Structures are given as structure tokens and as C-alpha cells.
C-alpha positions as a Markdown table, in Angstrom:
| # | Residue | x | y | z |
|---|---|---|---|---|
| 1 | Met | 105.0 | -52.0 | 40.3 |
| 2 | Thr | 105.1 | -48.8 | 42.1 |
| 3 | Thr | 106.3 | -45.5 | 40.5 |
| 4 | Pro | 109.9 | -43.9 | 42.0 |
| 5 | Thr | 109.5 | -40.9 | 43.1 |
| 6 | Ser | 110.3 | -37.7 | 41.7 |
| 7 | Trp | 114.0 | -36.1 | 41.8 |
| 8 | Val | 113.2 | -32.6 | 41.6 |
| 9 | Glu | 114.0 | -30.5 | 45.4 |
| 10 | Gly | 111.3 | -30.6 | 47.9 |
| 11 | Ala | 108.3 | -32.8 | 45.4 |
| 12 | Ala | 109.0 | -36.4 | 46.5 |
| 13 | Gly | 106.3 | -37.4 | 49.0 |
| 14 | Ser | 104.9 | -33.9 | 48.5 |
| 15 | Pro | 101.1 | -33.5 | 47.7 |
| 16 | Tyr | 102.8 | -33.1 | 43.7 |
| 17 | Asp | 104.8 | -36.2 | 43.1 |
| 18 | Val | 105.1 | -37.9 | 40.0 |
| 19 | Asp | 101.8 | -39.5 | 41.1 |
| 20 | Asn | 99.8 | -36.2 | 40.5 |
| 21 | Leu | 101.1 | -34.6 | 37.8 |
| 22 | Pro | 98.5 | -31.7 | 36.9 |
| 23 | Tyr | 98.8 | -29.8 | 33.9 |
| 24 | Gly | 98.0 | -26.0 | 33.6 |
| 25 | Val | 98.7 | -22.9 | 31.0 |
| 26 | Phe | 101.1 | -20.4 | 32.4 |
| 27 | Thr | 103.3 | -17.2 | 31.1 |
| 28 | Arg | 106.3 | -15.3 | 32.8 |
| 29 | Ala | 107.1 | -11.6 | 32.0 |
| 30 | Asp | 106.2 | -11.0 | 28.6 |
| 31 | Glu | 106.4 | -14.7 | 26.9 |
| 32 | Asp | 103.6 | -16.7 | 25.4 |
| 33 | Pro | 101.2 | -18.4 | 27.4 |
| 34 | Arg | 101.9 | -22.1 | 27.1 |
| 35 | Val | 101.5 | -25.6 | 29.0 |
| 36 | Gly | 103.4 | -26.4 | 31.6 |
| 37 | Val | 103.0 | -29.7 | 34.4 |
| 38 | Arg | 103.5 | -29.0 | 38.0 |
| 39 | Ile | 105.8 | -31.1 | 40.3 |
| 40 | Gly | 106.7 | -29.9 | 44.0 |
| 41 | Asp | 106.9 | -25.9 | 43.7 |
| 42 | Phe | 107.9 | -25.9 | 39.9 |
| 43 | Val | 106.0 | -25.4 | 36.6 |
| 44 | Leu | 107.7 | -27.7 | 34.3 |
| 45 | Asp | 108.0 | -26.1 | 30.8 |
| 46 | Ala | 107.5 | -28.6 | 28.9 |
| 47 | Thr | 107.7 | -26.9 | 25.2 |
| 48 | Pro | 111.4 | -26.5 | 25.3 |
| 49 | Val | 112.2 | -30.2 | 26.9 |
| 50 | Ser | 109.8 | -31.7 | 24.6 |
| 51 | Ala | 111.5 | -29.9 | 21.4 |
| 52 | Ala | 114.6 | -30.9 | 22.5 |
| 53 | Asp | 113.5 | -34.7 | 23.4 |
| 54 | Met | 112.0 | -34.7 | 19.6 |
| 55 | Leu | 108.3 | -35.8 | 21.2 |
| 56 | Asp | 106.0 | -35.9 | 18.2 |
| 57 | Leu | 103.5 | -34.2 | 20.5 |
| 58 | His | 105.9 | -31.3 | 21.5 |
| 59 | His | 103.4 | -28.9 | 19.2 |
| 60 | Val | 100.4 | -29.5 | 22.3 |
| 61 | Phe | 102.8 | -27.8 | 24.6 |
| 62 | Glu | 102.7 | -24.8 | 23.0 |
| 63 | Glu | 99.3 | -23.8 | 22.8 |
| 64 | Arg | 97.6 | -21.1 | 25.3 |
| 65 | Ser | 94.8 | -24.0 | 26.1 |
| 66 | Leu | 94.8 | -27.5 | 27.1 |
| 67 | Asn | 92.1 | -28.6 | 24.6 |
| 68 | Pro | 94.7 | -29.4 | 21.7 |
| 69 | Leu | 96.4 | -31.7 | 24.1 |
| 70 | Met | 93.2 | -33.5 | 25.4 |
| 71 | Ala | 92.0 | -33.8 | 21.6 |
| 72 | Glu | 94.6 | -36.3 | 21.2 |
| 73 | Gly | 92.6 | -38.6 | 23.2 |
| 74 | Pro | 93.6 | -41.6 | 25.7 |
| 75 | Leu | 96.7 | -42.5 | 23.8 |
| 76 | Ala | 98.5 | -40.0 | 23.9 |
| 77 | Trp | 97.4 | -39.3 | 27.1 |
| 78 | Arg | 99.4 | -42.3 | 28.7 |
| 79 | Ser | 102.1 | -41.7 | 26.3 |
| 80 | Leu | 102.7 | -38.0 | 27.6 |
| 81 | Arg | 102.4 | -39.2 | 31.4 |
| 82 | Gln | 105.0 | -42.3 | 30.9 |
| 83 | Trp | 107.2 | -39.5 | 29.5 |
| 84 | Leu | 106.8 | -36.4 | 31.9 |
| 85 | Thr | 107.4 | -39.3 | 34.8 |
| 86 | Gly | 110.7 | -40.4 | 33.1 |
| 87 | Leu | 112.0 | -36.9 | 32.7 |
| 88 | Leu | 111.2 | -36.1 | 36.4 |
| 89 | Thr | 112.2 | -39.8 | 38.5 |
| 90 | Asp | 115.2 | -40.3 | 35.8 |
| 91 | Glu | 118.4 | -39.0 | 37.0 |
| 92 | Thr | 120.0 | -39.1 | 34.1 |
| 93 | Glu | 117.4 | -36.5 | 32.9 |
| 94 | Arg | 118.3 | -34.1 | 34.9 |
| 95 | Asp | 120.8 | -32.0 | 32.7 |
| 96 | Leu | 118.1 | -31.2 | 30.3 |
| 97 | Val | 115.2 | -30.7 | 32.8 |
| 98 | Glu | 116.2 | -28.8 | 35.5 |
| 99 | Pro | 116.9 | -25.7 | 33.5 |
| 100 | His | 113.3 | -25.5 | 32.5 |
| 101 | Leu | 111.9 | -26.0 | 36.2 |
| 102 | Ile | 110.3 | -22.4 | 37.2 |
| 103 | Pro | 109.3 | -21.7 | 40.6 |
| 104 | Leu | 105.4 | -21.2 | 40.8 |
| 105 | Asp | 105.7 | -17.8 | 42.4 |
| 106 | Glu | 107.2 | -16.8 | 38.9 |
| 107 | Val | 104.7 | -17.9 | 36.5 |
| 108 | Glu | 100.9 | -16.4 | 36.3 |
| 109 | Leu | 98.8 | -19.4 | 35.7 |
| 110 | Leu | 95.9 | -19.0 | 33.1 |
| 111 | Pro | 92.5 | -20.4 | 32.4 |
| 112 | Pro | 93.5 | -24.4 | 31.2 |
| 113 | Val | 90.6 | -24.9 | 29.5 |
| 114 | Glu | 88.3 | -23.3 | 26.4 |
| 115 | Val | 84.8 | -24.6 | 28.4 |
| 116 | Ala | 82.9 | -26.1 | 25.3 |
| 117 | Asp | 79.2 | -26.9 | 26.9 |
| 118 | Tyr | 79.0 | -26.3 | 30.7 |
| 119 | Val | 76.4 | -29.2 | 32.4 |
| 120 | Asp | 75.8 | -29.4 | 36.0 |
| 121 | Phe | 74.5 | -32.2 | 38.0 |
| 122 | Tyr | 72.8 | -33.0 | 41.3 |
| 123 | Ala | 74.4 | -36.2 | 42.3 |
| 124 | Ser | 74.5 | -35.9 | 46.3 |
| 125 | Leu | 71.7 | -37.9 | 47.8 |
| 126 | Asp | 72.7 | -36.3 | 51.1 |
| 127 | His | 72.6 | -32.2 | 49.7 |
| 128 | Ala | 69.0 | -33.0 | 46.9 |
| 129 | Ser | 67.7 | -34.5 | 50.9 |
| 130 | Asn | 68.4 | -31.8 | 52.5 |
| 131 | Val | 67.4 | -29.1 | 50.2 |
| 132 | Gly | 64.0 | -31.0 | 49.7 |
| 133 | Lys | 63.5 | -31.3 | 53.6 |
| 134 | Met | 63.7 | -27.3 | 53.5 |
| 135 | Phe | 62.0 | -26.1 | 51.0 |
| 136 | Arg | 59.4 | -29.5 | 50.9 |
| 137 | Pro | 58.6 | -30.1 | 54.4 |
| 138 | Asp | 55.5 | -31.7 | 54.6 |
| 139 | Gln | 56.5 | -33.9 | 51.0 |
| 140 | Glu | 59.1 | -36.5 | 50.3 |
| 141 | Pro | 62.4 | -34.2 | 50.4 |
| 142 | Leu | 63.2 | -36.6 | 46.7 |
| 143 | Leu | 61.3 | -35.9 | 43.7 |
| 144 | Pro | 59.7 | -39.2 | 42.2 |
| 145 | Asn | 62.8 | -39.0 | 39.6 |
| 146 | Trp | 65.8 | -38.5 | 41.5 |
| 147 | Arg | 67.1 | -42.2 | 42.1 |
| 148 | His | 66.8 | -42.9 | 38.8 |
| 149 | Leu | 68.4 | -40.4 | 37.0 |
| 150 | Pro | 71.1 | -37.9 | 37.5 |
| 151 | Val | 69.2 | -34.9 | 37.1 |
| 152 | Gly | 70.9 | -31.6 | 36.0 |
| 153 | Tyr | 70.9 | -28.5 | 34.1 |
| 154 | His | 72.6 | -26.8 | 31.5 |
| 155 | Gly | 74.9 | -24.1 | 32.5 |
| 156 | Arg | 76.8 | -21.3 | 30.7 |
| 157 | Ala | 80.1 | -21.9 | 30.1 |
| 158 | Gly | 80.9 | -18.2 | 28.8 |
| 159 | Thr | 80.9 | -17.3 | 32.7 |
| 160 | Val | 83.3 | -20.4 | 33.9 |
| 161 | Val | 86.2 | -18.1 | 35.6 |
| 162 | Pro | 89.6 | -19.5 | 36.8 |
| 163 | Ser | 90.4 | -19.6 | 40.6 |
| 164 | Gly | 90.8 | -16.1 | 42.2 |
| 165 | Thr | 88.9 | -14.3 | 39.8 |
| 166 | Pro | 86.9 | -12.1 | 41.7 |
| 167 | Ile | 83.1 | -13.0 | 42.0 |
| 168 | Val | 80.4 | -9.6 | 41.4 |
| 169 | Arg | 77.5 | -9.8 | 43.3 |
| 170 | Pro | 74.7 | -10.7 | 41.1 |
| 171 | Ser | 71.4 | -8.7 | 41.3 |
| 172 | Gly | 67.6 | -9.8 | 39.6 |
| 173 | Gln | 64.6 | -10.3 | 40.6 |
| 174 | Arg | 63.7 | -11.9 | 44.4 |
| 175 | Lys | 60.2 | -12.4 | 45.8 |
| 176 | Ala | 60.2 | -12.8 | 49.5 |
| 177 | Pro | 57.6 | -15.2 | 50.7 |
| 178 | Asp | 55.2 | -12.7 | 52.2 |
| 179 | Ala | 55.6 | -10.4 | 49.2 |
| 180 | Thr | 52.8 | -10.2 | 46.6 |
| 181 | Ala | 55.1 | -9.0 | 44.0 |
| 182 | Pro | 59.3 | -9.4 | 43.3 |
| 183 | Thr | 61.6 | -6.5 | 43.3 |
| 184 | Phe | 64.8 | -6.0 | 41.8 |
| 185 | Gly | 68.4 | -5.9 | 43.7 |
| 186 | Pro | 71.6 | -7.4 | 44.4 |
| 187 | Ser | 71.2 | -10.9 | 46.3 |
| 188 | Ala | 70.8 | -11.3 | 49.5 |
| 189 | Arg | 71.4 | -14.4 | 49.7 |
| 190 | Leu | 74.6 | -15.2 | 48.0 |
| 191 | Asp | 76.5 | -19.1 | 48.3 |
| 192 | Ile | 78.7 | -21.4 | 47.0 |
| 193 | Glu | 78.6 | -25.0 | 45.8 |
| 194 | Ala | 81.6 | -27.2 | 46.7 |
| 195 | Glu | 81.7 | -29.3 | 43.6 |
| 196 | Leu | 83.8 | -32.0 | 41.3 |
| 197 | Gly | 83.9 | -30.8 | 37.4 |
| 198 | Phe | 85.2 | -33.4 | 34.9 |
| 199 | Val | 86.5 | -31.7 | 31.8 |
| 200 | Val | 86.1 | -34.2 | 28.3 |
| 201 | Gly | 89.3 | -34.5 | 26.2 |
| 202 | Ala | 88.0 | -36.9 | 23.4 |
| 203 | Pro | 84.6 | -35.8 | 21.8 |
| 204 | Ser | 82.0 | -38.4 | 20.3 |
| 205 | Ala | 79.9 | -38.2 | 17.0 |
| 206 | Leu | 76.4 | -36.8 | 17.1 |
| 207 | Gly | 73.7 | -39.4 | 17.8 |
| 208 | Thr | 76.2 | -41.8 | 19.3 |
| 209 | Pro | 75.5 | -42.3 | 22.9 |
| 210 | Val | 78.7 | -42.5 | 25.2 |
| 211 | Gly | 78.2 | -45.7 | 27.7 |
| 212 | Ala | 79.8 | -45.6 | 31.8 |
| 213 | Ala | 82.2 | -47.7 | 30.3 |
| 214 | Ser | 83.7 | -45.6 | 28.2 |
| 215 | Phe | 84.4 | -42.7 | 30.7 |
| 216 | Ala | 88.0 | -43.1 | 30.5 |
| 217 | Asp | 88.0 | -43.4 | 26.9 |
| 218 | His | 86.6 | -39.3 | 26.6 |
| 219 | Val | 87.5 | -37.4 | 30.2 |
| 220 | Phe | 90.8 | -36.5 | 30.3 |
| 221 | Gly | 90.4 | -34.9 | 34.6 |
| 222 | Val | 89.0 | -33.2 | 37.0 |
| 223 | Val | 88.9 | -29.6 | 37.8 |
| 224 | Gly | 88.3 | -28.0 | 41.6 |
| 225 | Leu | 84.8 | -26.4 | 40.9 |
| 226 | Asn | 82.4 | -23.8 | 43.1 |
| 227 | Asp | 79.0 | -23.4 | 41.3 |
| 228 | Trp | 78.1 | -20.0 | 43.0 |
| 229 | Ser | 74.2 | -19.8 | 43.7 |
| 230 | Ala | 72.2 | -16.5 | 44.2 |
| 231 | Arg | 69.4 | -18.5 | 46.2 |
| 232 | Asp | 67.0 | -15.8 | 46.6 |
| 233 | Ile | 67.3 | -15.4 | 42.6 |
| 234 | Gln | 66.8 | -19.4 | 41.9 |
| 235 | Ala | 64.0 | -19.3 | 44.4 |
| 236 | Trp | 61.7 | -17.2 | 42.4 |
| 237 | Glu | 63.1 | -18.2 | 38.5 |
| 238 | Tyr | 63.7 | -22.0 | 38.6 |
| 239 | Val | 60.0 | -23.0 | 38.4 |
| 240 | Pro | 59.1 | -24.6 | 36.1 |
| 241 | Leu | 62.4 | -24.7 | 34.1 |
| 242 | Gly | 65.1 | -25.2 | 36.8 |
| 243 | Pro | 68.3 | -22.8 | 37.3 |
| 244 | Phe | 69.5 | -19.3 | 35.2 |
| 245 | Leu | 70.2 | -16.2 | 36.6 |
| 246 | Gly | 70.8 | -17.5 | 40.4 |
| 247 | Lys | 73.5 | -19.5 | 39.0 |
| 248 | Ser | 74.4 | -18.4 | 35.1 |
| 249 | Phe | 77.0 | -15.2 | 36.5 |
| 250 | Ala | 79.8 | -17.5 | 37.9 |
| 251 | Thr | 81.3 | -20.8 | 37.6 |
| 252 | Ser | 84.8 | -21.0 | 39.4 |
| 253 | Ile | 87.3 | -23.8 | 38.3 |
| 254 | Ser | 90.7 | -24.6 | 39.7 |
| 255 | Arg | 93.7 | -23.5 | 37.2 |
| 256 | Trp | 95.1 | -26.9 | 37.5 |
| 257 | Val | 93.9 | -29.8 | 35.7 |
| 258 | Thr | 94.3 | -33.3 | 37.5 |
| 259 | Pro | 94.8 | -36.1 | 34.8 |
| 260 | Leu | 92.2 | -39.2 | 35.2 |
| 261 | Ala | 95.2 | -41.4 | 35.7 |
| 262 | Ala | 96.4 | -39.5 | 39.1 |
| 263 | Leu | 92.8 | -40.6 | 40.5 |
| 264 | Asp | 94.0 | -44.5 | 39.9 |
| 265 | Ala | 94.3 | -45.1 | 43.6 |
| 266 | Ala | 91.2 | -43.0 | 44.8 |
| 267 | Trp | 88.2 | -45.5 | 43.0 |
| 268 | Val | 85.9 | -46.5 | 45.3 |
| 269 | Asp | 82.6 | -48.4 | 45.6 |
| 270 | Leu | 79.5 | -46.5 | 45.3 |
| 271 | Pro | 77.3 | -46.1 | 48.8 |
| 272 | Gly | 75.1 | -47.8 | 47.2 |
| 273 | Gln | 72.0 | -47.4 | 44.6 |
| 274 | Asp | 68.1 | -48.4 | 45.2 |
| 275 | Pro | 66.4 | -49.3 | 42.7 |
| 276 | Ala | 69.2 | -50.9 | 40.7 |
| 277 | Pro | 69.3 | -48.2 | 38.0 |
| 278 | Leu | 68.3 | -48.5 | 34.3 |
| 279 | Pro | 70.8 | -51.1 | 32.3 |
| 280 | Tyr | 72.6 | -47.9 | 30.4 |
| 281 | Leu | 73.2 | -46.3 | 34.1 |
| 282 | Ala | 75.0 | -49.4 | 35.1 |
| 283 | Val | 78.4 | -49.7 | 36.2 |
| 284 | Asp | 81.0 | -52.2 | 36.7 |
| 285 | Gly | 83.1 | -52.3 | 40.1 |
| 286 | Pro | 84.5 | -49.4 | 41.9 |
| 287 | Ala | 82.9 | -46.2 | 40.4 |
| 288 | Gly | 82.9 | -43.6 | 42.9 |
| 289 | Leu | 86.1 | -41.4 | 44.2 |
| 290 | Asp | 87.6 | -41.2 | 47.8 |
| 291 | Ile | 88.2 | -37.4 | 47.4 |
| 292 | Ser | 87.9 | -35.0 | 50.2 |
| 293 | Val | 87.2 | -31.2 | 50.0 |
| 294 | Glu | 87.5 | -28.5 | 52.1 |
| 295 | Val | 85.6 | -25.4 | 52.5 |
| 296 | Glu | 87.4 | -22.3 | 53.8 |
| 297 | Leu | 85.3 | -18.9 | 54.6 |
| 298 | Asn | 87.6 | -16.3 | 55.5 |
| 299 | Gly | 90.5 | -18.1 | 56.9 |
| 300 | Glu | 88.2 | -20.6 | 58.7 |
| 301 | Val | 87.2 | -24.1 | 57.6 |
| 302 | Val | 83.7 | -24.5 | 57.7 |
| 303 | Ser | 83.4 | -27.8 | 56.6 |
| 304 | Arg | 84.6 | -31.1 | 55.3 |
| 305 | Pro | 82.4 | -32.7 | 52.4 |
| 306 | Pro | 83.5 | -36.2 | 51.0 |
| 307 | Tyr | 83.1 | -37.2 | 47.4 |
| 308 | Ser | 83.1 | -40.6 | 48.7 |
| 309 | Ser | 79.4 | -40.0 | 50.0 |
| 310 | Met | 78.0 | -39.1 | 46.0 |
| 311 | Tyr | 75.1 | -40.8 | 45.0 |
| 312 | Trp | 75.8 | -41.0 | 41.5 |
| 313 | Ser | 79.1 | -41.7 | 39.8 |
| 314 | Pro | 81.1 | -39.6 | 37.0 |
| 315 | Ala | 80.8 | -42.4 | 34.5 |
| 316 | Gln | 76.8 | -42.5 | 34.8 |
| 317 | Met | 76.9 | -38.6 | 34.4 |
| 318 | Leu | 78.7 | -39.3 | 31.7 |
| 319 | Ala | 76.2 | -41.7 | 30.1 |
| 320 | His | 72.8 | -39.9 | 30.9 |
| 321 | Met | 74.0 | -37.0 | 29.6 |
| 322 | Thr | 74.6 | -38.2 | 26.4 |
| 323 | Val | 72.4 | -41.5 | 26.0 |
| 324 | Asn | 69.7 | -39.3 | 23.9 |
| 325 | Gly | 72.6 | -39.1 | 21.1 |
| 326 | Ala | 74.2 | -35.4 | 22.7 |
| 327 | Ser | 77.8 | -35.3 | 21.1 |
| 328 | Leu | 80.9 | -34.6 | 23.3 |
| 329 | Arg | 83.5 | -31.4 | 22.7 |
| 330 | Thr | 87.0 | -31.3 | 23.5 |
| 331 | Gly | 86.8 | -28.9 | 26.6 |
| 332 | Asp | 83.1 | -30.1 | 27.8 |
| 333 | Leu | 83.1 | -29.3 | 31.5 |
| 334 | Phe | 80.4 | -31.8 | 33.5 |
| 335 | Ala | 80.3 | -31.0 | 37.5 |
| 336 | Ser | 79.1 | -33.4 | 40.2 |
| 337 | Gly | 76.7 | -30.9 | 41.7 |
| 338 | Thr | 76.9 | -29.9 | 45.4 |
| 339 | Ile | 79.0 | -32.4 | 47.2 |
| 340 | Ser | 77.5 | -33.3 | 51.4 |
| 341 | Gly | 77.7 | -35.8 | 53.2 |
| 342 | Pro | 75.2 | -37.0 | 56.3 |
| 343 | Asp | 76.5 | -35.1 | 58.9 |
| 344 | Lys | 76.6 | -31.3 | 59.7 |
| 345 | Glu | 79.9 | -30.2 | 59.0 |
| 346 | Gln | 80.3 | -32.3 | 56.0 |
| 347 | Arg | 77.5 | -29.9 | 54.0 |
| 348 | Gly | 78.5 | -28.4 | 50.6 |
| 349 | Ser | 76.5 | -24.9 | 50.7 |
| 350 | Leu | 76.1 | -22.4 | 53.3 |
| 351 | Leu | 72.5 | -22.8 | 52.6 |
| 352 | Glu | 72.3 | -26.4 | 54.3 |
| 353 | Leu | 75.0 | -25.3 | 56.5 |
| 354 | Ser | 72.6 | -22.5 | 57.9 |
| 355 | Trp | 69.3 | -24.8 | 57.1 |
| 356 | Gly | 67.9 | -22.1 | 54.6 |
| 357 | Gly | 69.4 | -18.7 | 56.5 |
| 358 | Lys | 67.7 | -20.0 | 59.6 |
| 359 | Glu | 70.4 | -21.4 | 61.7 |
| 360 | Pro | 73.8 | -19.1 | 61.8 |
| 361 | Phe | 76.9 | -21.1 | 61.4 |
| 362 | Ala | 80.4 | -20.1 | 63.5 |
| 363 | Val | 83.1 | -18.7 | 61.2 |
| 364 | Gly | 85.9 | -18.2 | 64.0 |
| 365 | Asp | 84.8 | -15.4 | 66.4 |
| 366 | Asp | 81.8 | -13.9 | 63.5 |
| 367 | Thr | 79.1 | -15.9 | 61.7 |
| 368 | Arg | 77.3 | -16.1 | 58.8 |
| 369 | Thr | 74.2 | -17.3 | 56.9 |
| 370 | Phe | 74.9 | -16.3 | 52.9 |
| 371 | Leu | 77.6 | -14.8 | 52.0 |
| 372 | Glu | 78.5 | -10.7 | 52.4 |
| 373 | Asp | 81.0 | -8.4 | 50.4 |
| 374 | Gly | 84.6 | -9.0 | 50.9 |
| 375 | Asp | 84.1 | -12.5 | 52.2 |
| 376 | Arg | 86.3 | -15.0 | 50.5 |
| 377 | Val | 86.0 | -18.6 | 49.7 |
| 378 | Val | 88.6 | -21.5 | 49.1 |
| 379 | Leu | 87.8 | -25.4 | 48.0 |
| 380 | Arg | 90.9 | -27.3 | 49.0 |
| 381 | Tyr | 90.7 | -31.2 | 47.3 |
| 382 | Thr | 92.8 | -34.5 | 48.5 |
| 383 | Ala | 92.9 | -37.9 | 47.2 |
| 384 | Pro | 95.0 | -41.2 | 47.7 |
| 385 | Gly | 97.9 | -41.1 | 45.4 |
| 386 | Thr | 99.8 | -44.3 | 43.8 |
| 387 | Leu | 102.4 | -43.4 | 45.8 |
| 388 | Gly | 101.1 | -43.9 | 49.0 |
| 389 | Gly | 100.8 | -40.4 | 50.1 |
| 390 | Arg | 97.8 | -38.1 | 49.2 |
| 391 | Ile | 98.0 | -35.9 | 46.1 |
| 392 | Ala | 96.0 | -32.4 | 45.9 |
| 393 | Leu | 93.8 | -31.4 | 43.3 |
| 394 | Gly | 93.6 | -27.4 | 42.1 |
| 395 | Glu | 92.2 | -25.4 | 44.6 |
| 396 | Val | 89.3 | -22.7 | 44.0 |
| 397 | Ala | 89.4 | -19.4 | 45.4 |
| 398 | Gly | 86.9 | -16.6 | 44.7 |
| 399 | Glu | 86.3 | -13.2 | 47.0 |
| 400 | Val | 82.7 | -11.6 | 46.6 |
| 401 | Val | 82.6 | -8.0 | 45.7 |
| 402 | Ser | 80.0 | -5.2 | 45.6 |
């Protein structure tokens, strides 16, 4: 059955119709922060509406983060979404709801979740192959384990910041290829990684793996994500234990969390996995996502990576992350790694766009290899919606400061 469109002015047919309904945390003037839902160019203040409706879960909208709502689990998520859809499509609810629709430009959006743990994967075949070709030109681009498991690293939850937060250029040790010793100073090869993040709602017990088939039982929704990377710091430090200071200084996420249910029309088959993964990583049916990404640098679109090209699915990442018995916590965040497609204009990092800094690429009338102070990066995401158009996921913006 097709979901009716919204009566809210300007919402019907927009990227924020009722087939989207992302959650965020907002404040206005001197009011307390609370949970809101975006519809069109408005934020629905769900706290007074849910209280007036005597909703059992009205308390989750009074909180300063989405964590209490997410912790309620998938039955509650579905119930709340059905309730919200009814409010915003049924004309008889208009008198109750309309006074609590606040224009977006009157609110301040706050960080949407309290991040518990952060794990970043390396799930794009094209990105991993490009990196291998750049740094190991005389070897196979992919390391032997890459096609057998989703490679990842455990990042730093405390430096996950909301979209719009200025990104201070990090300092650290760098060593030039022809130098005999490292030097210390600000990164000269600051980069982005256009990624998709997955937010865990329902926790799991320590010692109990979460299978790929249980993905929707635990993952609440998705965020846009930029994993800022200092490539020169990373290159010197990552052997043998992997990323550390080159990654831990900042990771930006969108201020809206798109519920997993909003992506019902976006699921597609994976491009193909060879060899077949081990049984705990097996998935049935469509496991990839048709999400289009746009990378904008200083107002110019420089890349359009397709998430549908990703080799490892989000369900496989979750299964691998917990197969050793590691538990999930409400607020856990795991990311896809750089989204890159097979074509040059689909590369999701400046490292790839400039081929390791050797090939400057055009940014309007200017050129870049890596980020300069004052550069502003915006990542935008869209996906097919259940009403036939496309929905917009929360954008991720950040400006580099010295």
C-alpha cells in the first residue's frame, strides 16, 4: 500500500516527505534541547504532540539525544514511525500538529546521538584497489585477507563531531620518503573520506554474535559521514597497527539520522563477492544500498561516488564486528569506509582524485591535491524513497581551519 503524501506545506514530493522523516535533536531560543522530526522545511516538535496524544513513549522526545529512543528497539521504532506518518498525512490531525511545526531556520540542530564506540571499515573494492596501486605498485593491489573479511579499525568516539564543526588541521609526525628521520608539524596532506555511517540502537549481550540476518533488529538508522584523514601522518604511523593519529582528530556526521525504514526502496544486490564469504558473512537477497553521494569542495562538485558499488554490505560489517562476541551498545557507530566507484569522477577521497598528490584536479578555476586552510567540504546523499522520488539524507559539512 502506497503511503500518502503529507499535508505539510511544501513537503509533498520533496526529499523530506513522509517516506523520509529523519530524527534530530534541536533547541530554540532558551528552550531545552529535545528530539524533533524533519518534514519538508520544518521540524516537528514531537514533545508536546506526543504528550497531547498520551503516547506511551512520549518521554523519548524530551531527551537531549536520540539514544533513549533508539534503545527502545525495533518494535518501538516501527510504532513511532507509523504514528508520525499518520499525524503528517491525516488532515484531521492538522489542528493538533500544525502549531508545533517550527521552520528550520528558527532552530539550532545539536549532535543527534551520544556515540558509544566508533568502528570504521574499508569496504569499497575500488577504493582499496586504488590505494593498493598507489602504495604497492609492484604487488597485488589487495592484501590477501581483503576479499575474505570486512577490514576495519576501532576509531575514537570522542572526536565524532556534528556537521558544521570547524576542522582544525592536525599536527603530528611526518616523514618524507627521502628523509632519514621524521619531523613534527601540521599535516600537509589533509584529506576527506566520503562515507556512510550506521547507528546502533538496540544493544546485544557480550559473548553473543549478531548475525547478518539480524541487522535491522539492531541498526536504527544512517548518517552521512566524513572521516577526515591526515595522509602524511597516517603513512608514517600506520605500520604495523594501522590508523591512529592520522584519523582520530575528527570524524564529522550529519545532524539528522535517517531511520533504516526510510531506505526500504533503496536495497539492491551486491556487485558480487568472489570467493564466497564464510557462512557467518552470508547474506540473502539485496544487501547493498542505492545511495548517491555528492562531494562538494568550495562550492564545486568534484566527485559523485555510488554506494551501490560497495563490496561489503552493512549487514556483513555488523556480523564481522560482533562475531568474536563483542557486544553492541546503544549509540555505537560504524562506517563504511571511503565510498568510491570504478570511474575517476566517482572517487570518494582527494587521495584518489589527485592520485596520491601527483595529479592536481580542477576545483572551479583552481586546483587541489589535498585540502588547504579555508577549504569547505560538503557531502550530500540521496536514495530512492518509497513514494517514487528520492529522499535526502543529512548532509555533512566542515571547513578546515589552521
